[in-house]
C-alpha positions, 0 to 999 in steps of 0.5 A: 499500499502506497503512503499517499494511500495509507495517508487518505484512509488514515485521515478518514478514521473516524476515532483516533485515541491516545491509546492507538497512538501509544500502542502505535509508538511503541509497537514502532519503536519494537519493529525499528529495533529489529531494523536497525539490527538489519541495517545500522543507518538511520536516513529517517529516525524513530526515537524517544527522549524520555517520554518524548517519541520523536520522529523524522523523515529523509525529506527533513520533516520531523515531530515530537509526541510529548506523552504526559500525565495529562494526555499528549501533545504532538507538534510537527514541522515540514517545509513542504506544508502549505503551512511552512512560513515560506509558503504562506501568504499571510504572516505566520501564527503559531497560535493558529496550530494550538487554538482550545488547547488546554493550558496545561498541555500548552505549558507543557509542549513548551518545557517539553519540545517548542525549543527545538522547533525554533527557526528564523522567520523575518529576522527573528528566531521564533517556534515554527510548526506547521501541525499540531494535535493533543489529546482531549479529556476524554483521551481523543485526539483533536487539532485545531485545524481539519485533519487532512490539513494536519497530517499535510502539515507533518502529522503524516510522520505519526499516520500510521501509529494512529492507524489500526495496529495489526495494519501498521505492524505489516505495513513496518515490518514491509518497509523494514524488511522484516519477515512474516515470523518477526511481524507474528511476534509483533503482533502477538505482543501487543495482542497480549498487550491489549489487554493491559492499559496502553502504558503498561510495560512489556516484558520482551524475553530472550527467545522473542528478542532473538526471534526479532533479531534485536541486538542489545546495545546502548542504542536498541535498550534507549529506543525499547526503555523509550517504549517501556519495553523491557528485555529479559 
């Protein structure tokens, strides 16, 4: 399935939830750890910085999802987006992406991520994002702009994390050249984890680690620790 087609389908999903996002980020981290055992080059990236899940693409698009006790807030920058300052006909407005965001989440993203999105606009260094979304009190993903525009603005980086987990696992496994057996292990682990809250730790047995081909080094340990996956 092509990336564009995946984005269109995912853009039509009626409900996008915090639990979907968290489980998707964790599953992607597990499969990316398996990918790193096959190829150590990182033309695009999947990483964690404390509770912050970060993504980037070869084109330079990047995003950070900040998880917290208050929920989650995600910000993105994509220079190819119609919302990039150089593509706008009117002055750039950061607050256009954050309208109606609860203040605790706004404060959290300012502390955790906005500083790394500073760019020069009109001769001044200011935070610049081209898309944002957050979780509401019911745990649903919401945004200030239409979802299709949010995807175009950079949230396409985590579109698969917000999709149906089995389909996303299959897509990541295919993209990373993993075997059907490796995909099967990931599906089983997350099917078992689905019976518990989305943030519950997953214990990766030595047998499953070997089956996934994960090499235990500092990079994979940091990646899996961020995803709350413990290596036995």
